[in-house]
PyMOL Python script that loads the backbone (N, CA, C, O; Angstrom):
from pymol import cmd

cmd.read_pdbstr("""\
ATOM      1  N   MET A   1       0.594  16.648  -8.054  1.00  0.00           N
ATOM      2  CA  MET A   1      -0.119  16.845  -9.304  1.00  0.00           C
ATOM      3  C   MET A   1       0.378  15.814 -10.303  1.00  0.00           C
ATOM      4  O   MET A   1       1.574  15.537 -10.382  1.00  0.00           O
ATOM      5  N   ASN A   2      -0.548  15.250 -11.064  1.00  0.00           N
ATOM      6  CA  ASN A   2      -0.208  14.274 -12.098  1.00  0.00           C
ATOM      7  C   ASN A   2      -0.547  14.829 -13.468  1.00  0.00           C
ATOM      8  O   ASN A   2      -1.639  15.355 -13.686  1.00  0.00           O
ATOM      9  N   ILE A   3       0.394  14.707 -14.386  1.00  0.00           N
ATOM     10  CA  ILE A   3       0.170  15.092 -15.774  1.00  0.00           C
ATOM     11  C   ILE A   3       0.380  13.855 -16.637  1.00  0.00           C
ATOM     12  O   ILE A   3       1.408  13.183 -16.547  1.00  0.00           O
ATOM     13  N   TYR A   4      -0.610  13.568 -17.472  1.00  0.00           N
ATOM     14  CA  TYR A   4      -0.540  12.448 -18.401  1.00  0.00           C
ATOM     15  C   TYR A   4      -0.559  13.011 -19.818  1.00  0.00           C
ATOM     16  O   TYR A   4      -1.388  13.863 -20.139  1.00  0.00           O
ATOM     17  N   VAL A   5       0.342  12.541 -20.657  1.00  0.00           N
ATOM     18  CA  VAL A   5       0.396  12.955 -22.057  1.00  0.00           C
ATOM     19  C   VAL A   5       0.028  11.749 -22.906  1.00  0.00           C
ATOM     20  O   VAL A   5       0.640  10.686 -22.793  1.00  0.00           O
ATOM     21  N   CYS A   6      -0.968  11.921 -23.749  1.00  0.00           N
ATOM     22  CA  CYS A   6      -1.380  10.831 -24.627  1.00  0.00           C
ATOM     23  C   CYS A   6      -0.281  10.529 -25.637  1.00  0.00           C
ATOM     24  O   CYS A   6       0.257  11.427 -26.285  1.00  0.00           O
ATOM     25  N   ILE A   7       0.037   9.249 -25.755  1.00  0.00           N
ATOM     26  CA  ILE A   7       1.010   8.818 -26.766  1.00  0.00           C
ATOM     27  C   ILE A   7       0.379   7.785 -27.694  1.00  0.00           C
ATOM     28  O   ILE A   7       1.078   7.021 -28.360  1.00  0.00           O
ATOM     29  N   GLY A   8      -0.954   7.774 -27.728  1.00  0.00           N
ATOM     30  CA  GLY A   8      -1.661   6.897 -28.657  1.00  0.00           C
ATOM     31  C   GLY A   8      -1.348   7.291 -30.095  1.00  0.00           C
ATOM     32  O   GLY A   8      -0.699   8.309 -30.332  1.00  0.00           O
ATOM     33  N   SER A   9      -1.796   6.509 -31.035  1.00  0.00           N
ATOM     34  CA  SER A   9      -1.440   6.695 -32.446  1.00  0.00           C
ATOM     35  C   SER A   9      -1.671   8.108 -32.956  1.00  0.00           C
ATOM     36  O   SER A   9      -0.771   8.708 -33.543  1.00  0.00           O
ATOM     37  N   SER A  10      -2.855   8.645 -32.741  1.00  0.00           N
ATOM     38  CA  SER A  10      -3.195   9.969 -33.263  1.00  0.00           C
ATOM     39  C   SER A  10      -2.312  11.053 -32.646  1.00  0.00           C
ATOM     40  O   SER A  10      -1.760  11.888 -33.363  1.00  0.00           O
ATOM     41  N   CYS A  11      -2.178  11.043 -31.334  1.00  0.00           N
ATOM     42  CA  CYS A  11      -1.353  12.055 -30.663  1.00  0.00           C
ATOM     43  C   CYS A  11       0.122  11.870 -30.993  1.00  0.00           C
ATOM     44  O   CYS A  11       0.856  12.845 -31.157  1.00  0.00           O
ATOM     45  N   HIS A  12       0.549  10.621 -31.087  1.00  0.00           N
ATOM     46  CA  HIS A  12       1.939  10.344 -31.447  1.00  0.00           C
ATOM     47  C   HIS A  12       2.272  10.964 -32.802  1.00  0.00           C
ATOM     48  O   HIS A  12       3.338  11.558 -32.967  1.00  0.00           O
ATOM     49  N   GLN A  13       1.375  10.831 -33.764  1.00  0.00           N
ATOM     50  CA  GLN A  13       1.603  11.400 -35.096  1.00  0.00           C
ATOM     51  C   GLN A  13       1.637  12.924 -35.074  1.00  0.00           C
ATOM     52  O   GLN A  13       2.191  13.549 -35.979  1.00  0.00           O
ATOM     53  N   LYS A  14       1.055  13.511 -34.059  1.00  0.00           N
ATOM     54  CA  LYS A  14       1.048  14.974 -33.929  1.00  0.00           C
ATOM     55  C   LYS A  14       2.177  15.461 -33.012  1.00  0.00           C
ATOM     56  O   LYS A  14       2.166  16.612 -32.577  1.00  0.00           O
ATOM     57  N   SER A  15       3.135  14.606 -32.721  1.00  0.00           N
ATOM     58  CA  SER A  15       4.344  14.935 -31.948  1.00  0.00           C
ATOM     59  C   SER A  15       4.120  15.058 -30.444  1.00  0.00           C
ATOM     60  O   SER A  15       4.669  15.955 -29.805  1.00  0.00           O
ATOM     61  N   SER A  16       3.323  14.167 -29.882  1.00  0.00           N
ATOM     62  CA  SER A  16       3.103  14.211 -28.438  1.00  0.00           C
ATOM     63  C   SER A  16       4.385  13.959 -27.647  1.00  0.00           C
ATOM     64  O   SER A  16       4.500  14.409 -26.507  1.00  0.00           O
ATOM     65  N   TYR A  17       5.345  13.251 -28.228  1.00  0.00           N
ATOM     66  CA  TYR A  17       6.612  13.038 -27.524  1.00  0.00           C
ATOM     67  C   TYR A  17       7.360  14.359 -27.352  1.00  0.00           C
ATOM     68  O   TYR A  17       8.012  14.568 -26.328  1.00  0.00           O
ATOM     69  N   SER A  18       7.277  15.241 -28.326  1.00  0.00           N
ATOM     70  CA  SER A  18       7.901  16.563 -28.196  1.00  0.00           C
ATOM     71  C   SER A  18       7.236  17.364 -27.087  1.00  0.00           C
ATOM     72  O   SER A  18       7.911  18.052 -26.322  1.00  0.00           O
ATOM     73  N   VAL A  19       5.917  17.277 -27.000  1.00  0.00           N
ATOM     74  CA  VAL A  19       5.184  17.960 -25.934  1.00  0.00           C
ATOM     75  C   VAL A  19       5.600  17.394 -24.582  1.00  0.00           C
ATOM     76  O   VAL A  19       5.804  18.144 -23.627  1.00  0.00           O
ATOM     77  N   MET A  20       5.723  16.088 -24.503  1.00  0.00           N
ATOM     78  CA  MET A  20       6.112  15.449 -23.250  1.00  0.00           C
ATOM     79  C   MET A  20       7.516  15.896 -22.829  1.00  0.00           C
ATOM     80  O   MET A  20       7.750  16.178 -21.654  1.00  0.00           O
ATOM     81  N   LYS A  21       8.437  15.962 -23.774  1.00  0.00           N
ATOM     82  CA  LYS A  21       9.792  16.419 -23.471  1.00  0.00           C
ATOM     83  C   LYS A  21       9.783  17.861 -22.980  1.00  0.00           C
ATOM     84  O   LYS A  21      10.532  18.208 -22.066  1.00  0.00           O
ATOM     85  N   GLU A  22       8.953  18.693 -23.570  1.00  0.00           N
ATOM     86  CA  GLU A  22       8.871  20.099 -23.158  1.00  0.00           C
ATOM     87  C   GLU A  22       8.289  20.223 -21.751  1.00  0.00           C
ATOM     88  O   GLU A  22       8.764  21.033 -20.955  1.00  0.00           O
ATOM     89  N   ILE A  23       7.270  19.432 -21.441  1.00  0.00           N
ATOM     90  CA  ILE A  23       6.702  19.453 -20.091  1.00  0.00           C
ATOM     91  C   ILE A  23       7.754  19.013 -19.082  1.00  0.00           C
ATOM     92  O   ILE A  23       7.881  19.611 -18.014  1.00  0.00           O
ATOM     93  N   LYS A  24       8.503  17.977 -19.414  1.00  0.00           N
ATOM     94  CA  LYS A  24       9.565  17.507 -18.521  1.00  0.00           C
ATOM     95  C   LYS A  24      10.577  18.627 -18.276  1.00  0.00           C
ATOM     96  O   LYS A  24      10.998  18.853 -17.142  1.00  0.00           O
ATOM     97  N   TYR A  25      10.956  19.312 -19.327  1.00  0.00           N
ATOM     98  CA  TYR A  25      11.880  20.433 -19.214  1.00  0.00           C
ATOM     99  C   TYR A  25      11.302  21.524 -18.315  1.00  0.00           C
ATOM    100  O   TYR A  25      12.006  22.056 -17.456  1.00  0.00           O
ATOM    101  N   LEU A  26      10.022  21.862 -18.508  1.00  0.00           N
ATOM    102  CA  LEU A  26       9.376  22.914 -17.724  1.00  0.00           C
ATOM    103  C   LEU A  26       9.278  22.531 -16.244  1.00  0.00           C
ATOM    104  O   LEU A  26       9.424  23.380 -15.364  1.00  0.00           O
ATOM    105  N   ILE A  27       9.033  21.263 -15.983  1.00  0.00           N
ATOM    106  CA  ILE A  27       8.991  20.786 -14.591  1.00  0.00           C
ATOM    107  C   ILE A  27      10.351  21.009 -13.929  1.00  0.00           C
ATOM    108  O   ILE A  27      10.427  21.527 -12.815  1.00  0.00           O
ATOM    109  N   ILE A  28      11.412  20.621 -14.614  1.00  0.00           N
ATOM    110  CA  ILE A  28      12.768  20.772 -14.073  1.00  0.00           C
ATOM    111  C   ILE A  28      13.138  22.248 -13.962  1.00  0.00           C
ATOM    112  O   ILE A  28      13.667  22.682 -12.939  1.00  0.00           O
ATOM    113  N   GLU A  29      12.862  23.013 -15.005  1.00  0.00           N
ATOM    114  CA  GLU A  29      13.195  24.440 -15.037  1.00  0.00           C
ATOM    115  C   GLU A  29      12.558  25.199 -13.860  1.00  0.00           C
ATOM    116  O   GLU A  29      13.137  26.147 -13.330  1.00  0.00           O
ATOM    117  N   ASN A  30      11.374  24.767 -13.474  1.00  0.00           N
ATOM    118  CA  ASN A  30      10.650  25.440 -12.397  1.00  0.00           C
ATOM    119  C   ASN A  30      10.789  24.755 -11.041  1.00  0.00           C
ATOM    120  O   ASN A  30      10.125  25.142 -10.080  1.00  0.00           O
ATOM    121  N   GLY A  31      11.642  23.746 -10.960  1.00  0.00           N
ATOM    122  CA  GLY A  31      11.916  23.074  -9.694  1.00  0.00           C
ATOM    123  C   GLY A  31      10.714  22.345  -9.110  1.00  0.00           C
ATOM    124  O   GLY A  31      10.526  22.320  -7.894  1.00  0.00           O
ATOM    125  N   LEU A  32       9.904  21.755  -9.977  1.00  0.00           N
ATOM    126  CA  LEU A  32       8.675  21.095  -9.533  1.00  0.00           C
ATOM    127  C   LEU A  32       8.774  19.570  -9.526  1.00  0.00           C
ATOM    128  O   LEU A  32       7.752  18.884  -9.508  1.00  0.00           O
ATOM    129  N   GLU A  33       9.981  19.041  -9.539  1.00  0.00           N
ATOM    130  CA  GLU A  33      10.168  17.597  -9.610  1.00  0.00           C
ATOM    131  C   GLU A  33       9.485  16.850  -8.468  1.00  0.00           C
ATOM    132  O   GLU A  33       9.042  15.716  -8.651  1.00  0.00           O
ATOM    133  N   GLU A  34       9.395  17.464  -7.308  1.00  0.00           N
ATOM    134  CA  GLU A  34       8.766  16.817  -6.153  1.00  0.00           C
ATOM    135  C   GLU A  34       7.250  17.015  -6.112  1.00  0.00           C
ATOM    136  O   GLU A  34       6.552  16.335  -5.360  1.00  0.00           O
ATOM    137  N   LYS A  35       6.748  17.942  -6.920  1.00  0.00           N
ATOM    138  CA  LYS A  35       5.321  18.267  -6.890  1.00  0.00           C
ATOM    139  C   LYS A  35       4.535  17.750  -8.089  1.00  0.00           C
ATOM    140  O   LYS A  35       3.320  17.567  -8.006  1.00  0.00           O
ATOM    141  N   VAL A  36       5.230  17.513  -9.213  1.00  0.00           N
ATOM    142  CA  VAL A  36       4.544  17.132 -10.453  1.00  0.00           C
ATOM    143  C   VAL A  36       5.080  15.796 -10.949  1.00  0.00           C
ATOM    144  O   VAL A  36       6.289  15.603 -11.078  1.00  0.00           O
ATOM    145  N   ASN A  37       4.171  14.891 -11.221  1.00  0.00           N
ATOM    146  CA  ASN A  37       4.495  13.572 -11.753  1.00  0.00           C
ATOM    147  C   ASN A  37       4.055  13.532 -13.215  1.00  0.00           C
ATOM    148  O   ASN A  37       2.876  13.728 -13.508  1.00  0.00           O
ATOM    149  N   LEU A  38       4.976  13.284 -14.125  1.00  0.00           N
ATOM    150  CA  LEU A  38       4.688  13.235 -15.556  1.00  0.00           C
ATOM    151  C   LEU A  38       4.693  11.794 -16.029  1.00  0.00           C
ATOM    152  O   LEU A  38       5.638  11.047 -15.775  1.00  0.00           O
ATOM    153  N   GLN A  39       3.618  11.407 -16.728  1.00  0.00           N
ATOM    154  CA  GLN A  39       3.501  10.047 -17.246  1.00  0.00           C
ATOM    155  C   GLN A  39       2.899  10.070 -18.645  1.00  0.00           C
ATOM    156  O   GLN A  39       2.234  11.028 -19.041  1.00  0.00           O
ATOM    157  N   SER A  40       3.146   9.003 -19.375  1.00  0.00           N
ATOM    158  CA  SER A  40       2.481   8.836 -20.660  1.00  0.00           C
ATOM    159  C   SER A  40       1.191   8.047 -20.444  1.00  0.00           C
ATOM    160  O   SER A  40       1.046   7.318 -19.463  1.00  0.00           O
ATOM    161  N   ALA A  41       0.267   8.210 -21.377  1.00  0.00           N
ATOM    162  CA  ALA A  41      -1.008   7.498 -21.310  1.00  0.00           C
ATOM    163  C   ALA A  41      -1.414   7.097 -22.720  1.00  0.00           C
ATOM    164  O   ALA A  41      -1.134   7.810 -23.684  1.00  0.00           O
ATOM    165  N   PHE A  42      -2.059   5.977 -22.829  1.00  0.00           N
ATOM    166  CA  PHE A  42      -2.560   5.552 -24.132  1.00  0.00           C
ATOM    167  C   PHE A  42      -3.992   5.994 -24.293  1.00  0.00           C
ATOM    168  O   PHE A  42      -4.842   5.664 -23.467  1.00  0.00           O
ATOM    169  N   CYS A  43      -4.265   6.722 -25.327  1.00  0.00           N
ATOM    170  CA  CYS A  43      -5.563   7.235 -25.736  1.00  0.00           C
ATOM    171  C   CYS A  43      -6.417   7.749 -24.583  1.00  0.00           C
ATOM    172  O   CYS A  43      -6.962   6.987 -23.785  1.00  0.00           O
ATOM    173  N   LEU A  44      -6.507   9.059 -24.533  1.00  0.00           N
ATOM    174  CA  LEU A  44      -7.356   9.725 -23.556  1.00  0.00           C
ATOM    175  C   LEU A  44      -8.738  10.023 -24.132  1.00  0.00           C
ATOM    176  O   LEU A  44      -9.546  10.700 -23.496  1.00  0.00           O
ATOM    177  N   GLY A  45      -9.009   9.516 -25.342  1.00  0.00           N
ATOM    178  CA  GLY A  45     -10.353   9.560 -25.908  1.00  0.00           C
ATOM    179  C   GLY A  45     -10.746  10.828 -26.638  1.00  0.00           C
ATOM    180  O   GLY A  45     -11.934  11.069 -26.851  1.00  0.00           O
ATOM    181  N   HIS A  46      -9.787  11.640 -27.025  1.00  0.00           N
ATOM    182  CA  HIS A  46     -10.098  12.886 -27.731  1.00  0.00           C
ATOM    183  C   HIS A  46      -9.249  13.002 -29.000  1.00  0.00           C
ATOM    184  O   HIS A  46      -8.674  14.055 -29.278  1.00  0.00           O
ATOM    185  N   CYS A  47      -9.179  11.946 -29.737  1.00  0.00           N
ATOM    186  CA  CYS A  47      -8.266  11.831 -30.883  1.00  0.00           C
ATOM    187  C   CYS A  47      -8.462  12.922 -31.936  1.00  0.00           C
ATOM    188  O   CYS A  47      -7.490  13.360 -32.552  1.00  0.00           O
ATOM    189  N   ALA A  48      -9.671  13.358 -32.149  1.00  0.00           N
ATOM    190  CA  ALA A  48      -9.958  14.347 -33.190  1.00  0.00           C
ATOM    191  C   ALA A  48      -9.580  15.764 -32.774  1.00  0.00           C
ATOM    192  O   ALA A  48      -9.628  16.680 -33.595  1.00  0.00           O
ATOM    193  N   ASN A  49      -9.207  15.954 -31.514  1.00  0.00           N
ATOM    194  CA  ASN A  49      -8.974  17.303 -31.001  1.00  0.00           C
ATOM    195  C   ASN A  49      -7.507  17.649 -30.807  1.00  0.00           C
ATOM    196  O   ASN A  49      -7.190  18.554 -30.035  1.00  0.00           O
ATOM    197  N   GLY A  50      -6.618  16.962 -31.476  1.00  0.00           N
ATOM    198  CA  GLY A  50      -5.193  17.246 -31.331  1.00  0.00           C
ATOM    199  C   GLY A  50      -4.600  16.519 -30.138  1.00  0.00           C
ATOM    200  O   GLY A  50      -5.257  15.667 -29.539  1.00  0.00           O
ATOM    201  N   ILE A  51      -3.382  16.844 -29.795  1.00  0.00           N
ATOM    202  CA  ILE A  51      -2.715  16.205 -28.665  1.00  0.00           C
ATOM    203  C   ILE A  51      -3.505  16.490 -27.395  1.00  0.00           C
ATOM    204  O   ILE A  51      -3.918  17.620 -27.138  1.00  0.00           O
ATOM    205  N   THR A  52      -3.702  15.444 -26.616  1.00  0.00           N
ATOM    206  CA  THR A  52      -4.466  15.562 -25.387  1.00  0.00           C
ATOM    207  C   THR A  52      -3.578  15.272 -24.195  1.00  0.00           C
ATOM    208  O   THR A  52      -2.786  14.329 -24.202  1.00  0.00           O
ATOM    209  N   ILE A  53      -3.723  16.101 -23.169  1.00  0.00           N
ATOM    210  CA  ILE A  53      -3.066  15.843 -21.898  1.00  0.00           C
ATOM    211  C   ILE A  53      -4.132  15.854 -20.808  1.00  0.00           C
ATOM    212  O   ILE A  53      -5.214  16.416 -20.979  1.00  0.00           O
ATOM    213  N   LYS A  54      -3.807  15.227 -19.697  1.00  0.00           N
ATOM    214  CA  LYS A  54      -4.701  15.216 -18.551  1.00  0.00           C
ATOM    215  C   LYS A  54      -3.909  15.719 -17.355  1.00  0.00           C
ATOM    216  O   LYS A  54      -2.873  15.156 -17.002  1.00  0.00           O
ATOM    217  N   ILE A  55      -4.403  16.779 -16.737  1.00  0.00           N
ATOM    218  CA  ILE A  55      -3.758  17.345 -15.559  1.00  0.00           C
ATOM    219  C   ILE A  55      -4.679  17.048 -14.383  1.00  0.00           C
ATOM    220  O   ILE A  55      -5.752  17.636 -14.247  1.00  0.00           O
ATOM    221  N   ASP A  56      -4.239  16.125 -13.538  1.00  0.00           N
ATOM    222  CA  ASP A  56      -5.091  15.545 -12.503  1.00  0.00           C
ATOM    223  C   ASP A  56      -6.363  15.026 -13.176  1.00  0.00           C
ATOM    224  O   ASP A  56      -6.280  14.054 -13.926  1.00  0.00           O
ATOM    225  N   ASP A  57      -7.518  15.615 -12.948  1.00  0.00           N
ATOM    226  CA  ASP A  57      -8.751  15.117 -13.565  1.00  0.00           C
ATOM    227  C   ASP A  57      -9.219  15.963 -14.748  1.00  0.00           C
ATOM    228  O   ASP A  57     -10.280  15.692 -15.311  1.00  0.00           O
ATOM    229  N   GLU A  58      -8.454  16.974 -15.132  1.00  0.00           N
ATOM    230  CA  GLU A  58      -8.857  17.875 -16.217  1.00  0.00           C
ATOM    231  C   GLU A  58      -8.229  17.469 -17.542  1.00  0.00           C
ATOM    232  O   GLU A  58      -7.010  17.329 -17.648  1.00  0.00           O
ATOM    233  N   ILE A  59      -9.071  17.281 -18.549  1.00  0.00           N
ATOM    234  CA  ILE A  59      -8.608  16.984 -19.905  1.00  0.00           C
ATOM    235  C   ILE A  59      -8.350  18.298 -20.631  1.00  0.00           C
ATOM    236  O   ILE A  59      -9.177  19.209 -20.600  1.00  0.00           O
ATOM    237  N   VAL A  60      -7.183  18.387 -21.291  1.00  0.00           N
ATOM    238  CA  VAL A  60      -6.832  19.555 -22.091  1.00  0.00           C
ATOM    239  C   VAL A  60      -6.517  19.053 -23.494  1.00  0.00           C
ATOM    240  O   VAL A  60      -5.633  18.215 -23.670  1.00  0.00           O
ATOM    241  N   THR A  61      -7.230  19.556 -24.488  1.00  0.00           N
ATOM    242  CA  THR A  61      -7.029  19.111 -25.863  1.00  0.00           C
ATOM    243  C   THR A  61      -6.403  20.229 -26.695  1.00  0.00           C
ATOM    244  O   THR A  61      -6.341  21.382 -26.270  1.00  0.00           O
ATOM    245  N   GLY A  62      -5.945  19.862 -27.879  1.00  0.00           N
ATOM    246  CA  GLY A  62      -5.362  20.841 -28.785  1.00  0.00           C
ATOM    247  C   GLY A  62      -4.005  21.350 -28.324  1.00  0.00           C
ATOM    248  O   GLY A  62      -3.617  22.474 -28.642  1.00  0.00           O
ATOM    249  N   VAL A  63      -3.291  20.532 -27.584  1.00  0.00           N
ATOM    250  CA  VAL A  63      -1.985  20.922 -27.047  1.00  0.00           C
ATOM    251  C   VAL A  63      -0.927  20.761 -28.132  1.00  0.00           C
ATOM    252  O   VAL A  63      -0.956  19.811 -28.914  1.00  0.00           O
ATOM    253  N   GLY A  64      -0.011  21.689 -28.162  1.00  0.00           N
ATOM    254  CA  GLY A  64       1.086  21.611 -29.120  1.00  0.00           C
ATOM    255  C   GLY A  64       2.260  22.438 -28.627  1.00  0.00           C
ATOM    256  O   GLY A  64       2.195  23.043 -27.556  1.00  0.00           O
ATOM    257  N   MET A  65       3.318  22.465 -29.396  1.00  0.00           N
ATOM    258  CA  MET A  65       4.511  23.205 -28.997  1.00  0.00           C
ATOM    259  C   MET A  65       4.236  24.707 -28.951  1.00  0.00           C
ATOM    260  O   MET A  65       4.932  25.437 -28.245  1.00  0.00           O
ATOM    261  N   GLY A  66       3.243  25.172 -29.682  1.00  0.00           N
ATOM    262  CA  GLY A  66       2.916  26.598 -29.691  1.00  0.00           C
ATOM    263  C   GLY A  66       2.177  27.087 -28.466  1.00  0.00           C
ATOM    264  O   GLY A  66       2.167  28.286 -28.186  1.00  0.00           O
ATOM    265  N   ASN A  67       1.549  26.165 -27.719  1.00  0.00           N
ATOM    266  CA  ASN A  67       0.772  26.612 -26.560  1.00  0.00           C
ATOM    267  C   ASN A  67       1.107  25.884 -25.256  1.00  0.00           C
ATOM    268  O   ASN A  67       0.498  26.177 -24.227  1.00  0.00           O
ATOM    269  N   ILE A  68       2.043  24.955 -25.270  1.00  0.00           N
ATOM    270  CA  ILE A  68       2.304  24.164 -24.072  1.00  0.00           C
ATOM    271  C   ILE A  68       2.861  25.018 -22.934  1.00  0.00           C
ATOM    272  O   ILE A  68       2.541  24.756 -21.775  1.00  0.00           O
ATOM    273  N   ARG A  69       3.668  26.010 -23.218  1.00  0.00           N
ATOM    274  CA  ARG A  69       4.205  26.859 -22.149  1.00  0.00           C
ATOM    275  C   ARG A  69       3.089  27.631 -21.444  1.00  0.00           C
ATOM    276  O   ARG A  69       3.092  27.736 -20.218  1.00  0.00           O
ATOM    277  N   GLU A  70       2.148  28.166 -22.197  1.00  0.00           N
ATOM    278  CA  GLU A  70       1.033  28.904 -21.599  1.00  0.00           C
ATOM    279  C   GLU A  70       0.128  27.970 -20.797  1.00  0.00           C
ATOM    280  O   GLU A  70      -0.320  28.320 -19.705  1.00  0.00           O
ATOM    281  N   ILE A  71      -0.140  26.779 -21.341  1.00  0.00           N
ATOM    282  CA  ILE A  71      -0.944  25.792 -20.618  1.00  0.00           C
ATOM    283  C   ILE A  71      -0.247  25.414 -19.321  1.00  0.00           C
ATOM    284  O   ILE A  71      -0.888  25.336 -18.273  1.00  0.00           O
ATOM    285  N   PHE A  72       1.051  25.180 -19.379  1.00  0.00           N
ATOM    286  CA  PHE A  72       1.813  24.815 -18.190  1.00  0.00           C
ATOM    287  C   PHE A  72       1.749  25.939 -17.158  1.00  0.00           C
ATOM    288  O   PHE A  72       1.568  25.686 -15.967  1.00  0.00           O
ATOM    289  N   LYS A  73       1.897  27.172 -17.617  1.00  0.00           N
ATOM    290  CA  LYS A  73       1.870  28.306 -16.695  1.00  0.00           C
ATOM    291  C   LYS A  73       0.522  28.400 -15.987  1.00  0.00           C
ATOM    292  O   LYS A  73       0.475  28.519 -14.763  1.00  0.00           O
ATOM    293  N   THR A  74      -0.563  28.349 -16.735  1.00  0.00           N
ATOM    294  CA  THR A  74      -1.877  28.580 -16.128  1.00  0.00           C
ATOM    295  C   THR A  74      -2.418  27.374 -15.377  1.00  0.00           C
ATOM    296  O   THR A  74      -3.118  27.536 -14.377  1.00  0.00           O
ATOM    297  N   LYS A  75      -2.110  26.182 -15.835  1.00  0.00           N
ATOM    298  CA  LYS A  75      -2.714  24.994 -15.235  1.00  0.00           C
ATOM    299  C   LYS A  75      -1.808  24.251 -14.266  1.00  0.00           C
ATOM    300  O   LYS A  75      -2.277  23.418 -13.490  1.00  0.00           O
ATOM    301  N   VAL A  76      -0.511  24.546 -14.307  1.00  0.00           N
ATOM    302  CA  VAL A  76       0.427  23.845 -13.426  1.00  0.00           C
ATOM    303  C   VAL A  76       1.185  24.852 -12.546  1.00  0.00           C
ATOM    304  O   VAL A  76       1.097  24.797 -11.319  1.00  0.00           O
ATOM    305  N   LEU A  77       1.908  25.747 -13.162  1.00  0.00           N
ATOM    306  CA  LEU A  77       2.779  26.649 -12.422  1.00  0.00           C
ATOM    307  C   LEU A  77       2.004  27.553 -11.477  1.00  0.00           C
ATOM    308  O   LEU A  77       2.399  27.712 -10.322  1.00  0.00           O
ATOM    309  N   ASP A  78       0.917  28.146 -11.935  1.00  0.00           N
ATOM    310  CA  ASP A  78       0.138  29.053 -11.089  1.00  0.00           C
ATOM    311  C   ASP A  78      -0.477  28.323  -9.894  1.00  0.00           C
ATOM    312  O   ASP A  78      -0.750  28.940  -8.864  1.00  0.00           O
ATOM    313  N   ILE A  79      -0.693  27.024 -10.024  1.00  0.00           N
ATOM    314  CA  ILE A  79      -1.285  26.237  -8.936  1.00  0.00           C
ATOM    315  C   ILE A  79      -0.221  25.720  -7.978  1.00  0.00           C
ATOM    316  O   ILE A  79      -0.423  25.719  -6.764  1.00  0.00           O
ATOM    317  N   CYS A  80       0.918  25.278  -8.523  1.00  0.00           N
ATOM    318  CA  CYS A  80       1.958  24.645  -7.701  1.00  0.00           C
ATOM    319  C   CYS A  80       2.833  25.637  -6.932  1.00  0.00           C
ATOM    320  O   CYS A  80       3.411  25.277  -5.907  1.00  0.00           O
ATOM    321  N   LYS A  81       2.936  26.832  -7.392  1.00  0.00           N
ATOM    322  CA  LYS A  81       3.867  27.788  -6.741  1.00  0.00           C
ATOM    323  C   LYS A  81       3.191  28.654  -5.742  1.00  0.00           C
ATOM    324  O   LYS A  81       3.836  29.498  -5.120  1.00  0.00           O
TER     325      LYS A  81
END
""", "prot")
cmd.dss("prot")
cmd.show_as("cartoon", "prot")
cmd.util.cbc("prot")
cmd.orient("prot")
């Protein structure tokens, strides 16, 4: 599974690096280092919709520290485990 976190200007200003760090932590915490590849991406094309991540081919917008754990659980953990 590949996860891309937008670090373009708009997402960067909304703390996408914090989201990326949290995803990295969640990957390690759940022992998914061999199953999940985390990368940064420049502009995923949804600048007006908050921080954007891409999980394989699915775009997820409006990501933040308040919902990243739930997104990770439903879109990554439930699939990988």
